[in-house]
N, C-alpha and C positions, 0 to 999 in steps of 0.2 A: 543732747549730750551723748558722747560716745567715749568708750574707754580703750586704752591700749597700754602695752608694757612700756614703761619709761626707759629711754636710753640714758646712758651715763651723762651725756651732754645735756639732756633735758633736765635731769635731776640736779646737776651742778648749777645750771642756769637759774632754776627756781630757788635753790638754796642761796645763791649769791644775791638775788634780788631781795629775798626774805631777810638776809643779814643786813643789807643796806637800809632797809626800812626799819629794822630794829635799832640800828645805830643812829638813824635820823628820821624818826616818824613825822617830824614837823614838815618835811618836804611834801607830805601828802595833802597838806592844807594849801589850796590855791592862793596865789599871790593876789592881793586886792588891787584892782585896776580902776577903782572909782570910790566915790564917797556915798555909800548906802546908809540909810538910817538904821536898817536892820541887816545883820549878816548871819546867815545860817552857820557858816564855818567857825564863827566865834563860839557858838554853842558847843561844838564838838572839839574845839581846840583843847579844852581842859581835860577831856576824856583821853584824847590822843597822848597828852603829856603824862597821863597816869599809866600808860602802857608799860613803863619801866617796872612797875610794881607787879611782881609775879602772881600775887594773889588776885589782883584785878585782871591780869592777863588771862588767867585760867577761868575766871568767872565769865569774862566776855566771850571766851571760846564756846560757851554753852548757849549763847544767845544768838539773835539774828541781827542783821543790819550792817552798816558800813564799819562801825568800830569793831564788831565781831569779826568781820572779814579781815581787818588789819591784824587783829590778835591771832587768828588762825594762820595767816600768812607768816607772821613772825615765828610762830611755833615750828614752821616747816624747816627753819634753820637747823633744828636739832633732831629732825625726824628722817627716817628713810622714806623714799618715795618710789615704791615699786611700780605703781601704775599712775598714769595721768589721764585726765579727761580732756576732751577737746570739743570745741564748738566751731561752727563755720562763721567767718566774717568775710563776706564777699567770696573771693577765691582762696582765702587763707585759712588754714587750720590754727586755732588759738589753743595752745596746750596749757593746762594748769592742774594743780593737785586738788582734788575735791575733798573738802573737809567740812564738818559741822552742818548746821542747818541753814547757812546763808545762801543767797542766790548765786548761781553759777557766774553771772556777769560780774558780780563784785569780786569774786576770787580771780576770775580770768583777767580782769582789768588791773588789779593790784599786782598779781604775779607776773604780769607783762608790762611793768612800769616803764621799762626801757624802750617801749614802743609807744610813741605819743598818740597814735591813732587808736590802739587797742586799750590803752590806759583809760580812755574816756568811758569804757563800758562800766567801770566801777562808780562813775559819777552821774551817769545819765538819769537814773531815777531821782537822785537828789535834785538835779537841775530842773527836771520837769515839775516836781512837786513844789519847789520853792521859786520857780520862775526866774532862775538865774542863768546867765550865759557864761560858758566856759570855753577857753581857747588853750589847746595843748601844744606846748613847745617841747623840744628835746629834753630839757632839764627841769621843766616846771609847768604848772597850770596857771592860767590867769583868769580871774573872775572879773568880768567887766560888762557894762551895758553896751559899750561900743567896741568894735574890733580894734585891738591894740596894733599900733604901727609895727612893732617888732614881730607880731604874729604874721602880718601880711608879708613882711620881708622874708620870714621863714618859709612860708608856702610858695612865695614867688621864686625863691632860690631853689626849692625842692622840685617844683613842677613847671617852672616857667621856661619859655623858649624865646628865641629872637623874633619869631613871627608866628602867625597862625590865627587862633581864635582869641578875640579880645573879651576878657571877663572884666566887666566894670562893676566894682563894688564901692558904691558911694563915690568918693573922689579918687579912689585907687583903681589902677588898671594893670592887669597882668595878661601876658600872652602865653598860650599853651598850644602844643602840637604833638601830643604823645600818642602812643599806640593803645593807650587805655583812656577811659573817660576821666579827665582831670577834675571836672566839676564834682563827680561822684567821689573821687578819691580825696579831694580837698575837704569835702564835708565830713569825712571821718575824723578830722582833727579839731572839730569844735562842736559845741552844742549851742546853736544860735538859730532858732526857728525863723526869724525874719529874713534869713539869708536868701531864700528863693525869690522873695518879692523884691528884695533890694538890688539884686544883680541884674545887669543887662548883658546880653550876649550878642556880639557882632563878629562878622568875619572880616579880618583885616584885608582890605582891598589892595593886595600886593600882586594881583594877577591881572588887573586891568589898569593900564597906564594911559592917561589921556595924551593923545598926539594931535589934537585938533581943537580949535576954539569954536565950539558950537554955540549957537544962540541959546539953546536949551539942551542940557545934558540928557542924552538918551539912556544913560546908565542909572541915573539918580534913583528912580523908583524900582529898578530891577535888582539892586544889590541887597534888597531885604531878604531875610532868611527865615525858614521855619525851624525853630530850635526845640520843638516839643520833645522829639525823640532823644535829643542830646540832654535836655534837662532831666528826662526820666532815666538817664543812664543806660539807654538801650544801644548806643553806638559810641565808638571811641572818638577821640579828637580828630584823628586823621580821616576816619570814615565820614565824620560830620563835615570836615573841610571839603573832601572829594564830592560828597553828595550835594553840598551847597553850591560848589563851583559848577557842577553839571546842571543844576536847576537854574542857576543864574544865566549860564550860557544858552540854555534852552529858551529862556524868556527873551534873551537878547535877540535870538534868531527871528522873533516876531516883529522886530523893529528893523527899519532899513538903515543898518549900521554896518560898518566895515571894521573887522577885527583881525589882527595878525598876531598870533601868540598871545602876549600880554599887553598888546598895544591897540588902543581903540582910535580909529580915524574918523569917528562920527559918520557924517554923510559926505565927507570929502573924498570923492572918487579919484581925483587927480593925485592926491597924496598917497592914496592906497595903491594906485597904479605905479607910482614912482618907487614905492617900497618893494613891490613884487618884481619890478624891473623886467617886464615881458620882452620877448624877442620881437623883432619887427613884424614878423608874420603872425604874432599872437595878439598884437595891440587892438586891432579893429574888433576882433571877436570878444575880447575882454571888455572893451568899452561898451559893446552891445549888451553883454551880460549885466554889467553894473547899471546900465540905464534901464533895462527891462525888469530886473529882479525887484520884487516888492518886499522880500524878507531880508534878514541880515545875512551877511557873508562872513563866515568865520574860518580862518585858516590857522593851522598849528604852526606854520612857518612861512616866510615870504617866498612863495613858489608859484609862479604863473602856471606851471605845468599842473600843479595840484588843484589850482582853481579850475582850470579847463577840464581836468579829469572828473572833478565834482559834478560837472554838467555833461559828462559823457562825450567830451570833445577831444579828439586826438591831435596833439601838437605836431605830430609827424604829418598828418593829412593837411593841416594848416600850412605847414612849411612847403609841402609839395605844390599846393594850390598857389601859394604866394610866389614861388619860384617860376611857375608856369606863367603867371600874369606879368612878372618882371621881364621874362624872356620875350613875351609878346610885345611889351612896351619897347624893349630894345629893338626888336625887328621892325616895329612900326616907325621907330625913330630913324631908321636907316633908309636911304633912297634906293631905287632900283638901279642896277648897274647893267650897262650894255654888255652883250655877250662877247667879250674879248678875253682871250685865254689868260693873259697875265693879270688883267684887272680882276677877273673872276677868282684867280688863284689867291691874290692878295686879299680880296674881299672875303673869301671863304675862311681864311686864317683869322682875319680881324673879327668876323662874326662869331667864329668858334670861341675865341677868347672872351668876347662880350657875353656870350651865353653860358659858357662852362668853365671859364677861367683858364689857368695854365694847362690843366689836364686836357681840356677840350682842344686847345691850340695844338698841343703835342699829338693828340689823336689825329687831327686834320693833317698835320705835316707827315706823320708816319703812314697815312693811308694811301699815299701815292708815290710813284717813282718820279724823281725830280732831275732835271738837267742842271747844269752849273748855275744858270741865271736864277732858277727857282730855289736852288739851295741857298744862294746868296740872300734872296728875299726872306726865306724861312729863318736864316741866321739873323737877319735884321730884327725880327721879332724876338728871337731867343736872346739876343744881346740886350735889346731894350728892356726885357723883363728879367734879365740877370739869371737865366736858367743855365747855370754852369755845368750841370750834369750832362748836357747835350753837346757841349763845345767840341769834344773829341771827334765827332762825326764829320767835321767840316775841314776842308783844306785851307791852307794859308790864303789862297786867292779868294775863296768863297767867304772867308771871315773878313778879309779887308773890304771887299765890296759890300758885305752885309753891314759892317760897322758904318760905312758911308751912308747906307740906306736907313740905318736905325732911327734917325731923327724923324723920318716920315712914318715909320712903323709906330713909334711912340705917340706921335700926334694923332695917327689914325685910330688907334684903339681908345683914345680919349674923346674922339670927335663924335658928333651927332648931326643928323639932318643934312642940309645942303653943304655944311662945312666938311662933313665926312666925304661927300662926293668930290668936293674941290681938292681935298688932301689926297684922296685916292688917285685922282687924275694927275696930280703933281708926282705922286709916287711912281705911277706907270711911266710917265715921261722920263723920270730920272733913271728908271731901269733900262729904258731904251728898247 
C-alpha cells in the first residue's frame, strides 16, 4: 500500500460510489446463478440490510471483514478524503480511501465497484474460503458453479476479435488478437479456479490455406503450438501469434512442401511453378531446384526472382545465358549462303532481326552505305515490320520497289532451314 494526496476527481468518484452503495447495498450481494444447498451470501444478506441503521453502521465500522468494509465505504459519503491509498493490480493503480481495520483489498474492491475486474478484490477471500465461483459483469456479480452465458458474451464483446487466438472454454469459443495478454486480462473478471484446466488454446489457421489435395497433409502435425508462455501471461496475444507462426513455418521448412504467402501447395511442384509464373529463361533452373531440394520452400509472395535469389542465382545471368543459346539455335537453323553480294546483304539483315529483333535489323541497315537497290531491299524489311519512324529516309521509287519485295522479306524472317534458303533465292531473283 502507498499513499498520495487525493485529487478532487478521486475524492468525488469515491464519494459517488459510496453514495450508490448506501442507496442500494443489496447490489453487493451476487446474483444466484444456480441451486446450491447452502449459500454464503444468504448469511450476510440480513446484515447488509441492517446497514441503514446508523447504530449498526457505526458498530460495524469498528470491526473487520466484508460487512465492516461496506460500512466504512458508506461512511465515506459524508467524510473528506484528503489522502488516498493505492495498490498495484497488473499495470493499474487502484485508488481507495484507507479506513478502519479491514483489509485493503476489501476497501479497494468496494470503492471501485464501477470496475468489474477490480470489484472482485473485495470478494476473492470469501470465494476461496467458501469454494464458490464468481463472475463479474458491468452492473452485477453472478455466483455460479458454471460460467454464465451472459458473462461469456460480455468478455467476448470486450476482448474478442474477428481472428487470432482461439480460446475454447468448454463449448464456447472466442477469438482474441490484442496488444496485451487477453487470457490474463479475462481472468481478472472472475474467480473460477478450474479455468486454466478447462480452456484449450489454439492458433486460428488463417495463414496457411490449402491449395492442393495431398494424400496426407504435411501441415497437420506442424500446426501445434507451445502455449506455456502465453498461459503464464508473459507475452501478449500478438506476440504469441507472431512467435507461433514463426515456429510453425520453421517446422514446415523441414518438410518437402511448397508455400507462397498463406497458400500451401503441398508437394505439387507444377502448381507451385504456375503460381510464381517464371520467365522462360528461369523455368529449367527452378524445376531443378524443386526437384533437388529436400526441405520446404517458403516464399512471402509469388516471385520467381525471389526464389532464385534465395538460392543465390541471378535471373539476369540466366536471361543472358538463355538468349545466347536461343541465338545459337537460330544460327544453327539457318543454311550457309554462297558469297553473293545481294544474297549476303539480305541474309545479314534477316539474321540480325532473328538474333536481335528490330533494333538489330536497324543497326545492320545503318552500318553500311547503300545503293538504290539495297535501299529498296532494306525498305522491304522496314515495311514488313511496320517501322514507320524510318520511312522518311527513302525515296518514292525505293519505297515502291521495297513494298513489292516486302512479301519476300516477311516470309524470310519467319523461315528456317532449307525453306529459308529457298525463299532467299527467290528474294534475290526478284531483286534482279
